[in-house]
PDB file of N, CA, C, O and CB in Angstrom:
ATOM      1  N   MET A   1     110.565  38.801 115.594  1.00  0.00           N
ATOM      2  CA  MET A   1     110.062  37.522 115.135  1.00  0.00           C
ATOM      3  C   MET A   1     109.232  37.726 113.859  1.00  0.00           C
ATOM      4  O   MET A   1     108.568  38.745 113.672  1.00  0.00           O
ATOM      5  CB  MET A   1     109.220  36.838 116.243  1.00  0.00           C
ATOM      6  N   VAL A   2     109.302  36.730 113.014  1.00  0.00           N
ATOM      7  CA  VAL A   2     108.455  36.648 111.828  1.00  0.00           C
ATOM      8  C   VAL A   2     107.597  35.411 112.054  1.00  0.00           C
ATOM      9  O   VAL A   2     108.012  34.291 111.759  1.00  0.00           O
ATOM     10  CB  VAL A   2     109.303  36.565 110.462  1.00  0.00           C
ATOM     11  N   ALA A   3     106.403  35.628 112.579  1.00  0.00           N
ATOM     12  CA  ALA A   3     105.540  34.529 113.009  1.00  0.00           C
ATOM     13  C   ALA A   3     106.307  33.669 114.008  1.00  0.00           C
ATOM     14  O   ALA A   3     106.555  34.122 115.126  1.00  0.00           O
ATOM     15  CB  ALA A   3     105.060  33.675 111.790  1.00  0.00           C
ATOM     16  N   SER A   4     106.690  32.455 113.649  1.00  0.00           N
ATOM     17  CA  SER A   4     107.330  31.542 114.604  1.00  0.00           C
ATOM     18  C   SER A   4     108.852  31.484 114.498  1.00  0.00           C
ATOM     19  O   SER A   4     109.480  30.633 115.128  1.00  0.00           O
ATOM     20  CB  SER A   4     106.782  30.170 114.415  1.00  0.00           C
ATOM     21  N   GLN A   5     109.455  32.380 113.706  1.00  0.00           N
ATOM     22  CA  GLN A   5     110.907  32.330 113.489  1.00  0.00           C
ATOM     23  C   GLN A   5     111.566  33.674 113.756  1.00  0.00           C
ATOM     24  O   GLN A   5     110.939  34.729 113.655  1.00  0.00           O
ATOM     25  CB  GLN A   5     111.213  31.884 112.066  1.00  0.00           C
ATOM     26  N   ALA A   6     112.829  33.606 114.095  1.00  0.00           N
ATOM     27  CA  ALA A   6     113.599  34.829 114.284  1.00  0.00           C
ATOM     28  C   ALA A   6     113.793  35.539 112.950  1.00  0.00           C
ATOM     29  O   ALA A   6     114.020  34.898 111.924  1.00  0.00           O
ATOM     30  CB  ALA A   6     114.960  34.519 114.932  1.00  0.00           C
ATOM     31  N   LEU A   7     113.704  36.849 112.971  1.00  0.00           N
ATOM     32  CA  LEU A   7     113.873  37.652 111.759  1.00  0.00           C
ATOM     33  C   LEU A   7     115.189  37.339 111.069  1.00  0.00           C
ATOM     34  O   LEU A   7     115.216  37.161 109.851  1.00  0.00           O
ATOM     35  CB  LEU A   7     113.802  39.139 112.090  1.00  0.00           C
ATOM     36  N   LYS A   8     116.284  37.267 111.824  1.00  0.00           N
ATOM     37  CA  LYS A   8     117.585  37.033 111.188  1.00  0.00           C
ATOM     38  C   LYS A   8     117.644  35.675 110.496  1.00  0.00           C
ATOM     39  O   LYS A   8     118.331  35.535 109.485  1.00  0.00           O
ATOM     40  CB  LYS A   8     118.701  37.131 112.223  1.00  0.00           C
ATOM     41  N   GLU A   9     116.938  34.671 111.020  1.00  0.00           N
ATOM     42  CA  GLU A   9     116.913  33.353 110.381  1.00  0.00           C
ATOM     43  C   GLU A   9     116.166  33.415 109.047  1.00  0.00           C
ATOM     44  O   GLU A   9     116.608  32.831 108.057  1.00  0.00           O
ATOM     45  CB  GLU A   9     116.256  32.312 111.313  1.00  0.00           C
ATOM     46  N   VAL A  10     115.044  34.117 109.022  1.00  0.00           N
ATOM     47  CA  VAL A  10     114.266  34.240 107.784  1.00  0.00           C
ATOM     48  C   VAL A  10     115.072  35.012 106.740  1.00  0.00           C
ATOM     49  O   VAL A  10     115.080  34.643 105.566  1.00  0.00           O
ATOM     50  CB  VAL A  10     112.906  34.946 108.052  1.00  0.00           C
ATOM     51  N   ILE A  11     115.740  36.070 107.158  1.00  0.00           N
ATOM     52  CA  ILE A  11     116.567  36.835 106.220  1.00  0.00           C
ATOM     53  C   ILE A  11     117.683  35.957 105.653  1.00  0.00           C
ATOM     54  O   ILE A  11     117.899  35.930 104.441  1.00  0.00           O
ATOM     55  CB  ILE A  11     117.166  38.081 106.913  1.00  0.00           C
ATOM     56  N   TRP A  12     118.387  35.246 106.522  1.00  0.00           N
ATOM     57  CA  TRP A  12     119.524  34.435 106.083  1.00  0.00           C
ATOM     58  C   TRP A  12     119.091  33.286 105.176  1.00  0.00           C
ATOM     59  O   TRP A  12     119.673  33.082 104.110  1.00  0.00           O
ATOM     60  CB  TRP A  12     120.269  33.882 107.292  1.00  0.00           C
ATOM     61  N   GLN A  13     118.073  32.538 105.592  1.00  0.00           N
ATOM     62  CA  GLN A  13     117.635  31.399 104.790  1.00  0.00           C
ATOM     63  C   GLN A  13     116.915  31.856 103.521  1.00  0.00           C
ATOM     64  O   GLN A  13     116.995  31.187 102.491  1.00  0.00           O
ATOM     65  CB  GLN A  13     116.720  30.493 105.615  1.00  0.00           C
ATOM     66  N   GLY A  14     116.220  32.979 103.586  1.00  0.00           N
ATOM     67  CA  GLY A  14     115.610  33.546 102.383  1.00  0.00           C
ATOM     68  C   GLY A  14     116.669  33.953 101.365  1.00  0.00           C
ATOM     69  O   GLY A  14     116.495  33.765 100.161  1.00  0.00           O
ATOM     70  N   ARG A  15     117.756  34.507 101.860  1.00  0.00           N
ATOM     71  CA  ARG A  15     118.880  34.869 100.987  1.00  0.00           C
ATOM     72  C   ARG A  15     119.481  33.619 100.362  1.00  0.00           C
ATOM     73  O   ARG A  15     119.743  33.588  99.160  1.00  0.00           O
ATOM     74  CB  ARG A  15     119.962  35.647 101.775  1.00  0.00           C
ATOM     75  N   ASN A  16     119.700  32.590 101.173  1.00  0.00           N
ATOM     76  CA  ASN A  16     120.253  31.344 100.642  1.00  0.00           C
ATOM     77  C   ASN A  16     119.336  30.746  99.577  1.00  0.00           C
ATOM     78  O   ASN A  16     119.798  30.273  98.539  1.00  0.00           O
ATOM     79  CB  ASN A  16     120.476  30.333 101.774  1.00  0.00           C
ATOM     80  N   HIS A  17     118.052  30.773  99.846  1.00  0.00           N
ATOM     81  CA  HIS A  17     117.096  30.254  98.863  1.00  0.00           C
ATOM     82  C   HIS A  17     117.170  31.054  97.566  1.00  0.00           C
ATOM     83  O   HIS A  17     117.244  30.477  96.482  1.00  0.00           O
ATOM     84  CB  HIS A  17     115.663  30.290  99.428  1.00  0.00           C
ATOM     85  N   ALA A  18     117.151  32.374  97.676  1.00  0.00           N
ATOM     86  CA  ALA A  18     117.140  33.227  96.484  1.00  0.00           C
ATOM     87  C   ALA A  18     118.372  32.995  95.605  1.00  0.00           C
ATOM     88  O   ALA A  18     118.287  33.074  94.379  1.00  0.00           O
ATOM     89  CB  ALA A  18     117.065  34.699  96.893  1.00  0.00           C
ATOM     90  N   LEU A  19     119.507  32.710  96.229  1.00  0.00           N
ATOM     91  CA  LEU A  19     120.735  32.514  95.461  1.00  0.00           C
ATOM     92  C   LEU A  19     120.910  31.104  94.916  1.00  0.00           C
ATOM     93  O   LEU A  19     121.672  30.903  93.970  1.00  0.00           O
ATOM     94  CB  LEU A  19     121.906  32.853  96.307  1.00  0.00           C
ATOM     95  N   HIS A  20     120.214  30.115  95.497  1.00  0.00           N
ATOM     96  CA  HIS A  20     120.465  28.727  95.120  1.00  0.00           C
ATOM     97  C   HIS A  20     119.216  27.932  94.748  1.00  0.00           C
ATOM     98  O   HIS A  20     119.298  26.712  94.606  1.00  0.00           O
ATOM     99  CB  HIS A  20     121.156  28.040  96.233  1.00  0.00           C
ATOM    100  N   TRP A  21     118.077  28.574  94.589  1.00  0.00           N
ATOM    101  CA  TRP A  21     116.829  27.844  94.363  1.00  0.00           C
ATOM    102  C   TRP A  21     116.877  26.983  93.111  1.00  0.00           C
ATOM    103  O   TRP A  21     116.275  25.910  93.075  1.00  0.00           O
ATOM    104  CB  TRP A  21     115.675  28.811  94.266  1.00  0.00           C
ATOM    105  N   GLU A  22     117.585  27.438  92.085  1.00  0.00           N
ATOM    106  CA  GLU A  22     117.595  26.714  90.810  1.00  0.00           C
ATOM    107  C   GLU A  22     118.294  25.357  90.915  1.00  0.00           C
ATOM    108  O   GLU A  22     118.146  24.523  90.022  1.00  0.00           O
ATOM    109  CB  GLU A  22     118.275  27.556  89.743  1.00  0.00           C
ATOM    110  N   GLU A  23     119.043  25.126  91.979  1.00  0.00           N
ATOM    111  CA  GLU A  23     119.685  23.832  92.181  1.00  0.00           C
ATOM    112  C   GLU A  23     118.655  22.754  92.540  1.00  0.00           C
ATOM    113  O   GLU A  23     118.906  21.564  92.349  1.00  0.00           O
ATOM    114  CB  GLU A  23     120.750  23.935  93.282  1.00  0.00           C
ATOM    115  N   GLY A  24     117.501  23.174  93.057  1.00  0.00           N
ATOM    116  CA  GLY A  24     116.405  22.250  93.341  1.00  0.00           C
ATOM    117  C   GLY A  24     116.622  21.332  94.528  1.00  0.00           C
ATOM    118  O   GLY A  24     115.827  20.420  94.757  1.00  0.00           O
ATOM    119  N   ASN A  25     117.682  21.556  95.284  1.00  0.00           N
ATOM    120  CA  ASN A  25     117.982  20.700  96.417  1.00  0.00           C
ATOM    121  C   ASN A  25     118.433  21.570  97.598  1.00  0.00           C
ATOM    122  O   ASN A  25     119.613  21.571  97.950  1.00  0.00           O
ATOM    123  CB  ASN A  25     119.072  19.652  96.043  1.00  0.00           C
ATOM    124  N   PRO A  26     117.498  22.309  98.212  1.00  0.00           N
ATOM    125  CA  PRO A  26     117.892  23.226  99.282  1.00  0.00           C
ATOM    126  C   PRO A  26     118.420  22.483 100.511  1.00  0.00           C
ATOM    127  O   PRO A  26     117.997  21.367 100.811  1.00  0.00           O
ATOM    128  CB  PRO A  26     116.711  24.100  99.677  1.00  0.00           C
ATOM    129  N   HIS A  27     119.332  23.115 101.199  1.00  0.00           N
ATOM    130  CA  HIS A  27     119.863  22.555 102.438  1.00  0.00           C
ATOM    131  C   HIS A  27     118.768  22.519 103.499  1.00  0.00           C
ATOM    132  O   HIS A  27     117.775  23.240 103.409  1.00  0.00           O
ATOM    133  CB  HIS A  27     121.077  23.374 102.936  1.00  0.00           C
ATOM    134  N   ALA A  28     118.960  21.687 104.483  1.00  0.00           N
ATOM    135  CA  ALA A  28     117.955  21.476 105.534  1.00  0.00           C
ATOM    136  C   ALA A  28     117.510  22.769 106.224  1.00  0.00           C
ATOM    137  O   ALA A  28     116.313  22.926 106.462  1.00  0.00           O
ATOM    138  CB  ALA A  28     118.501  20.524 106.569  1.00  0.00           C
ATOM    139  N   PRO A  29     118.414  23.709 106.560  1.00  0.00           N
ATOM    140  CA  PRO A  29     117.947  24.938 107.210  1.00  0.00           C
ATOM    141  C   PRO A  29     116.998  25.764 106.326  1.00  0.00           C
ATOM    142  O   PRO A  29     116.042  26.359 106.822  1.00  0.00           O
ATOM    143  CB  PRO A  29     119.141  25.789 107.602  1.00  0.00           C
ATOM    144  N   VAL A  30     117.268  25.793 105.030  1.00  0.00           N
ATOM    145  CA  VAL A  30     116.384  26.504 104.098  1.00  0.00           C
ATOM    146  C   VAL A  30     115.028  25.812 104.055  1.00  0.00           C
ATOM    147  O   VAL A  30     113.993  26.475 104.109  1.00  0.00           O
ATOM    148  CB  VAL A  30     117.007  26.567 102.674  1.00  0.00           C
ATOM    149  N   GLN A  31     115.026  24.503 103.960  1.00  0.00           N
ATOM    150  CA  GLN A  31     113.773  23.745 103.937  1.00  0.00           C
ATOM    151  C   GLN A  31     112.956  23.993 105.198  1.00  0.00           C
ATOM    152  O   GLN A  31     111.755  24.252 105.124  1.00  0.00           O
ATOM    153  CB  GLN A  31     114.056  22.250 103.783  1.00  0.00           C
ATOM    154  N   ARG A  32     113.611  23.912 106.360  1.00  0.00           N
ATOM    155  CA  ARG A  32     112.894  24.139 107.626  1.00  0.00           C
ATOM    156  C   ARG A  32     112.289  25.522 107.667  1.00  0.00           C
ATOM    157  O   ARG A  32     111.123  25.682 108.030  1.00  0.00           O
ATOM    158  CB  ARG A  32     113.829  23.950 108.822  1.00  0.00           C
ATOM    159  N   CYS A  33     113.063  26.521 107.299  1.00  0.00           N
ATOM    160  CA  CYS A  33     112.593  27.904 107.331  1.00  0.00           C
ATOM    161  C   CYS A  33     111.397  28.104 106.406  1.00  0.00           C
ATOM    162  O   CYS A  33     110.379  28.667 106.808  1.00  0.00           O
ATOM    163  CB  CYS A  33     113.721  28.856 106.940  1.00  0.00           C
ATOM    164  N   LEU A  34     111.528  27.643 105.177  1.00  0.00           N
ATOM    165  CA  LEU A  34     110.451  27.863 104.211  1.00  0.00           C
ATOM    166  C   LEU A  34     109.223  27.010 104.534  1.00  0.00           C
ATOM    167  O   LEU A  34     108.096  27.440 104.290  1.00  0.00           O
ATOM    168  CB  LEU A  34     110.942  27.555 102.796  1.00  0.00           C
ATOM    169  N   ASP A  35     109.423  25.819 105.075  1.00  0.00           N
ATOM    170  CA  ASP A  35     108.278  25.018 105.504  1.00  0.00           C
ATOM    171  C   ASP A  35     107.531  25.715 106.638  1.00  0.00           C
ATOM    172  O   ASP A  35     106.301  25.710 106.672  1.00  0.00           O
ATOM    173  CB  ASP A  35     108.735  23.617 105.948  1.00  0.00           C
ATOM    174  N   MET A  36     108.278  26.313 107.566  1.00  0.00           N
ATOM    175  CA  MET A  36     107.635  27.041 108.664  1.00  0.00           C
ATOM    176  C   MET A  36     106.933  28.292 108.153  1.00  0.00           C
ATOM    177  O   MET A  36     105.854  28.635 108.633  1.00  0.00           O
ATOM    178  CB  MET A  36     108.667  27.419 109.734  1.00  0.00           C
ATOM    179  N   LEU A  37     107.537  28.978 107.180  1.00  0.00           N
ATOM    180  CA  LEU A  37     106.864  30.143 106.590  1.00  0.00           C
ATOM    181  C   LEU A  37     105.570  29.722 105.908  1.00  0.00           C
ATOM    182  O   LEU A  37     104.561  30.421 106.000  1.00  0.00           O
ATOM    183  CB  LEU A  37     107.790  30.855 105.580  1.00  0.00           C
ATOM    184  N   ALA A  38     105.596  28.582 105.225  1.00  0.00           N
ATOM    185  CA  ALA A  38     104.388  28.086 104.566  1.00  0.00           C
ATOM    186  C   ALA A  38     103.314  27.764 105.597  1.00  0.00           C
ATOM    187  O   ALA A  38     102.135  28.038 105.370  1.00  0.00           O
ATOM    188  CB  ALA A  38     104.704  26.842 103.718  1.00  0.00           C
ATOM    189  N   THR A  39     103.706  27.188 106.716  1.00  0.00           N
ATOM    190  CA  THR A  39     102.743  26.906 107.788  1.00  0.00           C
ATOM    191  C   THR A  39     102.172  28.196 108.346  1.00  0.00           C
ATOM    192  O   THR A  39     100.972  28.287 108.603  1.00  0.00           O
ATOM    193  CB  THR A  39     103.401  26.092 108.912  1.00  0.00           C
ATOM    194  N   ASP A  40     103.025  29.194 108.535  1.00  0.00           N
ATOM    195  CA  ASP A  40     102.602  30.458 109.136  1.00  0.00           C
ATOM    196  C   ASP A  40     101.846  31.371 108.180  1.00  0.00           C
ATOM    197  O   ASP A  40     100.936  32.085 108.603  1.00  0.00           O
ATOM    198  CB  ASP A  40     103.796  31.183 109.663  1.00  0.00           C
ATOM    199  N   PHE A  41     102.212  31.361 106.879  1.00  0.00           N
ATOM    200  CA  PHE A  41     101.667  32.341 105.947  1.00  0.00           C
ATOM    201  C   PHE A  41     100.872  31.752 104.793  1.00  0.00           C
ATOM    202  O   PHE A  41     100.170  32.486 104.097  1.00  0.00           O
ATOM    203  CB  PHE A  41     102.766  33.152 105.399  1.00  0.00           C
ATOM    204  N   GLY A  42     100.962  30.460 104.574  1.00  0.00           N
ATOM    205  CA  GLY A  42     100.154  29.859 103.527  1.00  0.00           C
ATOM    206  C   GLY A  42     100.935  29.066 102.505  1.00  0.00           C
ATOM    207  O   GLY A  42     102.158  29.174 102.405  1.00  0.00           O
ATOM    208  N   PRO A  43     100.198  28.257 101.740  1.00  0.00           N
ATOM    209  CA  PRO A  43     100.823  27.321 100.794  1.00  0.00           C
ATOM    210  C   PRO A  43     101.528  27.972  99.609  1.00  0.00           C
ATOM    211  O   PRO A  43     102.252  27.285  98.889  1.00  0.00           O
ATOM    212  CB  PRO A  43      99.791  26.393 100.275  1.00  0.00           C
ATOM    213  N   HIS A  44     101.344  29.263  99.382  1.00  0.00           N
ATOM    214  CA  HIS A  44     102.055  29.911  98.275  1.00  0.00           C
ATOM    215  C   HIS A  44     103.571  29.922  98.514  1.00  0.00           C
ATOM    216  O   HIS A  44     104.340  30.278  97.621  1.00  0.00           O
ATOM    217  CB  HIS A  44     101.543  31.350  98.085  1.00  0.00           C
ATOM    218  N   LEU A  45     103.997  29.529  99.726  1.00  0.00           N
ATOM    219  CA  LEU A  45     105.425  29.467 100.036  1.00  0.00           C
ATOM    220  C   LEU A  45     105.967  28.037  99.999  1.00  0.00           C
ATOM    221  O   LEU A  45     107.033  27.774 100.556  1.00  0.00           O
ATOM    222  CB  LEU A  45     105.684  30.075 101.401  1.00  0.00           C
ATOM    223  N   THR A  46     105.256  27.113  99.355  1.00  0.00           N
ATOM    224  CA  THR A  46     105.697  25.723  99.333  1.00  0.00           C
ATOM    225  C   THR A  46     106.497  25.347  98.087  1.00  0.00           C
ATOM    226  O   THR A  46     107.150  24.303  98.092  1.00  0.00           O
ATOM    227  CB  THR A  46     104.510  24.825  99.444  1.00  0.00           C
ATOM    228  N   GLY A  47     106.478  26.127  97.049  1.00  0.00           N
ATOM    229  CA  GLY A  47     107.137  25.750  95.796  1.00  0.00           C
ATOM    230  C   GLY A  47     108.600  26.110  95.720  1.00  0.00           C
ATOM    231  O   GLY A  47     109.111  26.388  94.635  1.00  0.00           O
ATOM    232  N   TYR A  48     109.284  26.113  96.839  1.00  0.00           N
ATOM    233  CA  TYR A  48     110.660  26.604  96.876  1.00  0.00           C
ATOM    234  C   TYR A  48     111.667  25.739  96.126  1.00  0.00           C
ATOM    235  O   TYR A  48     112.783  26.193  95.872  1.00  0.00           O
ATOM    236  CB  TYR A  48     111.093  26.728  98.283  1.00  0.00           C
ATOM    237  N   ARG A  49     111.315  24.526  95.769  1.00  0.00           N
ATOM    238  CA  ARG A  49     112.255  23.683  95.005  1.00  0.00           C
ATOM    239  C   ARG A  49     112.267  24.048  93.513  1.00  0.00           C
ATOM    240  O   ARG A  49     113.232  23.749  92.810  1.00  0.00           O
ATOM    241  CB  ARG A  49     111.888  22.194  95.172  1.00  0.00           C
ATOM    242  N   THR A  50     111.205  24.686  93.036  1.00  0.00           N
ATOM    243  CA  THR A  50     111.099  24.962  91.605  1.00  0.00           C
ATOM    244  C   THR A  50     110.912  26.437  91.270  1.00  0.00           C
ATOM    245  O   THR A  50     110.796  26.794  90.098  1.00  0.00           O
ATOM    246  CB  THR A  50     109.965  24.186  91.035  1.00  0.00           C
ATOM    247  N   LYS A  51     110.881  27.293  92.280  1.00  0.00           N
ATOM    248  CA  LYS A  51     110.605  28.705  92.032  1.00  0.00           C
ATOM    249  C   LYS A  51     111.364  29.566  93.037  1.00  0.00           C
ATOM    250  O   LYS A  51     111.512  29.197  94.202  1.00  0.00           O
ATOM    251  CB  LYS A  51     109.087  28.990  92.112  1.00  0.00           C
ATOM    252  N   ASN A  52     111.838  30.704  92.574  1.00  0.00           N
ATOM    253  CA  ASN A  52     112.437  31.687  93.462  1.00  0.00           C
ATOM    254  C   ASN A  52     111.305  32.393  94.204  1.00  0.00           C
ATOM    255  O   ASN A  52     110.467  33.047  93.584  1.00  0.00           O
ATOM    256  CB  ASN A  52     113.329  32.707  92.671  1.00  0.00           C
ATOM    257  N   LEU A  53     111.280  32.265  95.510  1.00  0.00           N
ATOM    258  CA  LEU A  53     110.207  32.847  96.315  1.00  0.00           C
ATOM    259  C   LEU A  53     110.630  34.140  97.010  1.00  0.00           C
ATOM    260  O   LEU A  53     110.053  34.513  98.031  1.00  0.00           O
ATOM    261  CB  LEU A  53     109.741  31.845  97.348  1.00  0.00           C
ATOM    262  N   ALA A  54     111.624  34.817  96.464  1.00  0.00           N
ATOM    263  CA  ALA A  54     112.125  36.036  97.096  1.00  0.00           C
ATOM    264  C   ALA A  54     111.009  37.054  97.320  1.00  0.00           C
ATOM    265  O   ALA A  54     110.923  37.641  98.398  1.00  0.00           O
ATOM    266  CB  ALA A  54     113.229  36.654  96.243  1.00  0.00           C
ATOM    267  N   PHE A  55     110.165  37.270  96.333  1.00  0.00           N
ATOM    268  CA  PHE A  55     109.088  38.249  96.476  1.00  0.00           C
ATOM    269  C   PHE A  55     108.112  37.826  97.568  1.00  0.00           C
ATOM    270  O   PHE A  55     107.688  38.652  98.376  1.00  0.00           O
ATOM    271  CB  PHE A  55     108.345  38.430  95.145  1.00  0.00           C
ATOM    272  N   GLU A  56     107.756  36.554  97.595  1.00  0.00           N
ATOM    273  CA  GLU A  56     106.829  36.050  98.596  1.00  0.00           C
ATOM    274  C   GLU A  56     107.415  36.159 100.008  1.00  0.00           C
ATOM    275  O   GLU A  56     106.692  36.424 100.969  1.00  0.00           O
ATOM    276  CB  GLU A  56     106.463  34.601  98.289  1.00  0.00           C
ATOM    277  N   ILE A  57     108.718  35.953 100.122  1.00  0.00           N
ATOM    278  CA  ILE A  57     109.373  36.088 101.422  1.00  0.00           C
ATOM    279  C   ILE A  57     109.372  37.545 101.863  1.00  0.00           C
ATOM    280  O   ILE A  57     109.127  37.840 103.033  1.00  0.00           O
ATOM    281  CB  ILE A  57     110.814  35.546 101.367  1.00  0.00           C
ATOM    282  N   ILE A  58     109.643  38.449 100.942  1.00  0.00           N
ATOM    283  CA  ILE A  58     109.598  39.888 101.256  1.00  0.00           C
ATOM    284  C   ILE A  58     108.196  40.277 101.729  1.00  0.00           C
ATOM    285  O   ILE A  58     108.056  41.046 102.680  1.00  0.00           O
ATOM    286  CB  ILE A  58     110.005  40.740 100.013  1.00  0.00           C
ATOM    287  N   GLU A  59     107.173  39.757 101.081  1.00  0.00           N
ATOM    288  CA  GLU A  59     105.798  40.026 101.524  1.00  0.00           C
ATOM    289  C   GLU A  59     105.552  39.475 102.921  1.00  0.00           C
ATOM    290  O   GLU A  59     104.935  40.147 103.748  1.00  0.00           O
ATOM    291  CB  GLU A  59     104.790  39.421 100.541  1.00  0.00           C
ATOM    292  N   ALA A  60     106.028  38.251 103.201  1.00  0.00           N
ATOM    293  CA  ALA A  60     105.848  37.657 104.524  1.00  0.00           C
ATOM    294  C   ALA A  60     106.558  38.491 105.596  1.00  0.00           C
ATOM    295  O   ALA A  60     106.072  38.604 106.722  1.00  0.00           O
ATOM    296  CB  ALA A  60     106.376  36.209 104.537  1.00  0.00           C
ATOM    297  N   LEU A  61     107.695  39.067 105.246  1.00  0.00           N
ATOM    298  CA  LEU A  61     108.410  39.934 106.168  1.00  0.00           C
ATOM    299  C   LEU A  61     107.673  41.259 106.393  1.00  0.00           C
ATOM    300  O   LEU A  61     107.960  41.976 107.352  1.00  0.00           O
ATOM    301  CB  LEU A  61     109.813  40.200 105.646  1.00  0.00           C
ATOM    302  N   GLY A  62     106.744  41.574 105.527  1.00  0.00           N
ATOM    303  CA  GLY A  62     106.012  42.825 105.648  1.00  0.00           C
ATOM    304  C   GLY A  62     106.783  44.018 105.131  1.00  0.00           C
ATOM    305  O   GLY A  62     106.498  45.159 105.493  1.00  0.00           O
ATOM    306  N   TRP A  63     107.760  43.752 104.282  1.00  0.00           N
ATOM    307  CA  TRP A  63     108.594  44.824 103.764  1.00  0.00           C
ATOM    308  C   TRP A  63     107.981  45.448 102.513  1.00  0.00           C
ATOM    309  O   TRP A  63     108.546  45.367 101.422  1.00  0.00           O
ATOM    310  CB  TRP A  63     109.994  44.304 103.461  1.00  0.00           C
ATOM    311  N   THR A  64     106.833  46.060 102.687  1.00  0.00           N
ATOM    312  CA  THR A  64     106.134  46.698 101.571  1.00  0.00           C
ATOM    313  C   THR A  64     106.500  48.165 101.435  1.00  0.00           C
ATOM    314  O   THR A  64     106.034  48.845 100.521  1.00  0.00           O
ATOM    315  CB  THR A  64     104.635  46.560 101.744  1.00  0.00           C
ATOM    316  N   SER A  65     107.338  48.656 102.349  1.00  0.00           N
ATOM    317  CA  SER A  65     107.838  50.029 102.262  1.00  0.00           C
ATOM    318  C   SER A  65     109.262  50.062 102.803  1.00  0.00           C
ATOM    319  O   SER A  65     109.683  49.174 103.545  1.00  0.00           O
ATOM    320  CB  SER A  65     106.918  51.020 103.051  1.00  0.00           C
ATOM    321  N   PHE A  66     109.984  51.087 102.421  1.00  0.00           N
ATOM    322  CA  PHE A  66     111.350  51.216 102.923  1.00  0.00           C
ATOM    323  C   PHE A  66     111.355  51.350 104.435  1.00  0.00           C
ATOM    324  O   PHE A  66     112.222  50.789 105.105  1.00  0.00           O
ATOM    325  CB  PHE A  66     112.048  52.419 102.285  1.00  0.00           C
ATOM    326  N   ASP A  67     110.397  52.089 104.980  1.00  0.00           N
ATOM    327  CA  ASP A  67     110.353  52.276 106.429  1.00  0.00           C
ATOM    328  C   ASP A  67     110.172  50.954 107.170  1.00  0.00           C
ATOM    329  O   ASP A  67     110.798  50.742 108.209  1.00  0.00           O
ATOM    330  CB  ASP A  67     109.228  53.232 106.798  1.00  0.00           C
ATOM    331  N   ALA A  68     109.339  50.075 106.661  1.00  0.00           N
ATOM    332  CA  ALA A  68     109.143  48.765 107.299  1.00  0.00           C
ATOM    333  C   ALA A  68     110.440  47.967 107.254  1.00  0.00           C
ATOM    334  O   ALA A  68     110.826  47.352 108.248  1.00  0.00           O
ATOM    335  CB  ALA A  68     107.999  47.976 106.604  1.00  0.00           C
ATOM    336  N   PHE A  69     111.107  47.974 106.121  1.00  0.00           N
ATOM    337  CA  PHE A  69     112.397  47.298 105.964  1.00  0.00           C
ATOM    338  C   PHE A  69     113.425  47.876 106.929  1.00  0.00           C
ATOM    339  O   PHE A  69     114.091  47.135 107.653  1.00  0.00           O
ATOM    340  CB  PHE A  69     112.901  47.422 104.515  1.00  0.00           C
ATOM    341  N   ARG A  70     113.551  49.175 106.936  1.00  0.00           N
ATOM    342  CA  ARG A  70     114.513  49.875 107.781  1.00  0.00           C
ATOM    343  C   ARG A  70     114.264  49.579 109.251  1.00  0.00           C
ATOM    344  O   ARG A  70     115.201  49.277 109.990  1.00  0.00           O
ATOM    345  CB  ARG A  70     114.448  51.380 107.531  1.00  0.00           C
ATOM    346  N   ASN A  71     113.028  49.662 109.674  1.00  0.00           N
ATOM    347  CA  ASN A  71     112.707  49.435 111.078  1.00  0.00           C
ATOM    348  C   ASN A  71     113.091  48.034 111.521  1.00  0.00           C
ATOM    349  O   ASN A  71     113.609  47.850 112.623  1.00  0.00           O
ATOM    350  CB  ASN A  71     111.229  49.668 111.324  1.00  0.00           C
ATOM    351  N   ASP A  72     112.841  47.042 110.671  1.00  0.00           N
ATOM    352  CA  ASP A  72     113.222  45.671 111.013  1.00  0.00           C
ATOM    353  C   ASP A  72     114.740  45.531 111.111  1.00  0.00           C
ATOM    354  O   ASP A  72     115.249  44.907 112.042  1.00  0.00           O
ATOM    355  CB  ASP A  72     112.667  44.687 109.972  1.00  0.00           C
ATOM    356  N   LEU A  73     115.457  46.105 110.162  1.00  0.00           N
ATOM    357  CA  LEU A  73     116.913  45.971 110.184  1.00  0.00           C
ATOM    358  C   LEU A  73     117.527  46.682 111.378  1.00  0.00           C
ATOM    359  O   LEU A  73     118.566  46.255 111.882  1.00  0.00           O
ATOM    360  CB  LEU A  73     117.510  46.515 108.901  1.00  0.00           C
ATOM    361  N   LEU A  74     116.915  47.740 111.828  1.00  0.00           N
ATOM    362  CA  LEU A  74     117.431  48.439 112.996  1.00  0.00           C
ATOM    363  C   LEU A  74     117.271  47.610 114.277  1.00  0.00           C
ATOM    364  O   LEU A  74     117.959  47.871 115.263  1.00  0.00           O
ATOM    365  CB  LEU A  74     116.724  49.778 113.151  1.00  0.00           C
ATOM    366  N   THR A  75     116.388  46.631 114.278  1.00  0.00           N
ATOM    367  CA  THR A  75     116.229  45.773 115.451  1.00  0.00           C
ATOM    368  C   THR A  75     117.332  44.743 115.556  1.00  0.00           C
ATOM    369  O   THR A  75     117.526  44.150 116.617  1.00  0.00           O
ATOM    370  CB  THR A  75     114.890  45.078 115.414  1.00  0.00           C
ATOM    371  N   LEU A  76     118.064  44.518 114.468  1.00  0.00           N
ATOM    372  CA  LEU A  76     119.125  43.501 114.496  1.00  0.00           C
ATOM    373  C   LEU A  76     120.316  44.047 115.185  1.00  0.00           C
ATOM    374  O   LEU A  76     121.324  43.353 115.318  1.00  0.00           O
ATOM    375  CB  LEU A  76     119.501  43.034 113.096  1.00  0.00           C
TER     376      LEU A  76
END
């Protein structure tokens, strides 16, 4: 889990956001995910309609080292 969401959901919707953020009209699952991340981690995750938040999502995932990233992916 990543706060209140499943890790795989955050990864998937974060990926969708990173690839399509410039369209400015995210699909409902992306909006729900990022709104929940903003509730769980703070308002710096609210600007998803106008900014690529890939770095902020990586920080929320706690992937500040390869080992942290690897360990999470091994749980999937």
